[in-house]
C-alpha positions in Angstrom: 0.1 0.0 0.1 1.3 3.5 -0.9 -0.1 6.2 1.3 0.1 10.3 0.3 1.4 12.3 3.4 1.2 15.8 2.1 3.5 16.0 -0.9 5.7 12.8 0.1 4.9 9.1 -0.4 5.5 6.2 2.2 5.1 2.4 1.6 3.1 0.9 4.3 4.0 -2.6 4.4 2.4 -5.5 6.6 5.2 -7.5 8.3 6.6 -10.4 6.2 9.6 -11.9 5.5 9.8 -9.8 2.2 8.6 -6.7 3.6 11.6 -6.8 6.2 13.8 -7.7 3.3 12.7 -4.8 1.3 13.0 -2.7 4.3 16.5 -3.5 5.0 17.3 -2.7 1.4 16.0 0.5 1.9 18.4 1.1 4.9 21.2 -0.2 2.9 20.7 2.6 0.2 20.6 5.3 3.3 16.9 5.5 3.5 15.0 5.6 7.1 12.3 3.0 7.8 9.9 2.8 10.7 9.3 -0.9 12.5 7.6 -2.3 15.4 9.5 -3.5 18.3 8.8 -5.1 21.6 8.3 -1.6 23.2 7.2 1.2 20.7 7.5 1.6 17.0 11.2 2.6 16.1 12.7 5.0 13.5 15.6 3.1 12.1 18.8 3.4 9.7 22.0 2.5 9.5 23.7 3.6 12.8 27.2 3.9 10.8 25.6 6.3 8.2 26.0 9.9 9.5 23.7 11.3 6.8 20.9 9.0 7.7 21.4 9.5 11.4 21.3 13.1 11.0 17.9 12.8 9.3 16.5 11.0 12.2 17.6 13.9 14.6 16.1 16.3 12.1 12.8 14.4 11.9 12.7 13.9 15.7 13.5 17.7 16.3 16.3 16.3 18.4 19.5 18.0 19.2 21.8 16.9 21.5 20.3 13.8 23.3 21.9 10.6 21.9 20.0 7.8 20.2 20.0 4.0 21.2 21.1 1.3 18.8 19.6 -2.2 18.4 21.4 -5.2 17.5 20.7 -8.7 16.6 23.3 -10.5 18.9 25.7 -9.6 21.3 28.4 -10.3 18.8 27.0 -7.5 16.6 26.8 -5.1 19.8 30.4 -6.0 20.7 31.5 -4.4 17.5 30.3 -0.9 18.8 30.5 -1.1 22.6 33.0 -2.1 25.2 31.4 -5.3 27.2 33.8 -6.2 30.3 32.5 -9.4 32.2 30.2 -7.4 34.4 28.6 -6.0 31.5 28.3 -9.2 29.5 27.1 -11.3 32.5 24.3 -8.6 33.1 23.2 -8.1 29.4 22.9 -11.9 29.0 20.6 -11.9 31.8 18.2 -9.3 30.4 18.5 -9.9 26.7 16.5 -10.2 24.4 14.3 -7.6 26.5 13.0 -4.1 27.2 16.2 -3.2 28.8 18.8 -0.7 27.0 22.4 -0.4 28.5 24.6 2.4 28.5 28.6 1.3 28.1 31.5 3.0 26.9 31.6 3.0 22.7 34.0 1.4 20.7 33.8 3.5 17.5 33.6 7.2 17.1 29.8 7.1 16.3 29.9 10.9 17.0 26.2 11.2 15.4 24.6 8.6 17.4 26.3 9.5 20.6 26.2 13.4 20.3 30.0 13.1 20.9 29.8 11.4 24.3 31.9 8.6 25.4 29.0 6.2 25.8 26.4 4.3 23.5 22.8 2.9 24.7 22.6 -0.6 23.1 19.8 -3.4 23.4 18.8 -6.7 21.8 14.9 -6.2 21.6 12.4 -9.0 22.2 11.1 -8.8 19.0 11.9 -11.0 16.1 10.9 -8.4 13.5 13.3 -6.0 14.7 16.1 -8.5 15.3 15.6 -9.7 11.7 15.5 -6.1 10.2 18.9 -5.6 12.3 20.3 -8.7 11.1 19.6 -8.1 7.5 20.6 -4.3 7.9 24.4 -6.0 9.0 23.5 -6.4 12.6 23.0 -2.9 13.8 19.8 -0.7 13.7 19.2 2.9 15.0 16.6 2.2 17.7 14.9 5.5 18.6 11.2 6.1 18.9 9.6 6.9 15.9 8.0 10.1 17.1 8.7 13.7 17.4 10.9 14.5 20.6 8.8 15.2 23.6 5.6 13.5 22.2 4.1 10.4 23.1 5.8 7.3 21.2 3.5 5.1 18.7 2.3 1.8 19.7 0.5 1.3 16.6 0.9 2.6 13.1 -2.3 4.5 13.6 -0.5 6.6 16.0 2.6 7.9 14.1 3.1 11.5 13.6 2.8 12.3 10.0 5.9 14.5 10.5 7.9 11.7 11.3 6.4 9.2 8.7 6.7 11.6 5.9 10.6 11.3 6.3 10.5 7.5 5.8 10.6 5.3 2.9 9.0 2.2 4.5 6.4 1.8 7.4 6.5 -1.7 8.6 3.1 -2.7 10.0 3.5 -5.6 12.8 0.3 -4.5 14.8 0.2 -3.2 18.3 3.5 -3.6 20.2 3.2 -5.6 23.2 4.6 -3.2 25.9 3.4 0.3 24.6 6.0 1.9 26.8 9.8 2.7 26.2 12.5 0.5 27.2 14.2 1.1 30.8 17.8 2.7 30.4 20.7 1.5 32.6 24.2 2.5 32.9 26.9 0.1 34.0 30.2 1.5 35.6 32.5 -1.1 37.1 30.1 -3.0 39.2 27.5 -0.3 39.6 24.4 -0.3 37.5 22.6 2.8 37.7 18.7 3.3 36.4 18.7 6.3 34.3 15.1 6.0 32.8 12.4 3.6 34.2 10.3 2.3 31.5 8.7 -1.1 30.8 11.1 -3.0 33.1 10.7 -1.5 36.8 13.5 -1.3 39.2 12.0 -4.3 41.3 12.1 -6.6 38.4 15.8 -5.9 37.8 16.7 -6.5 41.3 14.7 -9.8 41.2 16.6 -10.9 38.1 20.0 -9.8 39.3 19.3 -11.7 42.8 18.2 -14.9 40.9 21.3 -14.9 38.6 23.3 -14.2 41.7 25.4 -11.1 39.7 27.8 -9.3 41.6 26.5 -5.7 40.8 25.2 -2.8 43.0 22.1 -1.2 41.8 21.1 2.5 42.0 
């Protein structure tokens, strides 16, 4: 289906193997796509493509707030983020899942991180998002598909046309499972600090840490 928004055109595709493949090809060509995750609809592109990333910031009206990166596997995320033993064990307990983790970055990633020393990464509990990342080289920008400061979209019907106008394809996967943004934590040594409480409450994080007997301190 092709939908006219203002003077621009966007393709709305029901999620399927072929639709995900087409979306990945669009990303490879430097375009932006909207896709479903386990939390909310995401606005994605190649995180190593500075031009595409700049367009993500422009569409969202975002200036100096970094955006996260989704990966199809720990191996893919290890290419861009530093995982020490503590971080690796911690992330292994929570991924795939609705928990974003801020770690020291390996690559410059100046646009994504706004010049900062860290990067937020996650393996989502969404096969659509994981497959799209896999077909896009293993990594995918994972920011919410909304104008900054506005509510995220849990269904394609809730997408802001100002954002939808700027992408080539919208993958319609129905309503997202959680309809709330991921929780964000930062790992520094053996300390895990909650920066934003989202889908996963602190109590759940504490329970999982205790059951896994992880040697970390939660703040």
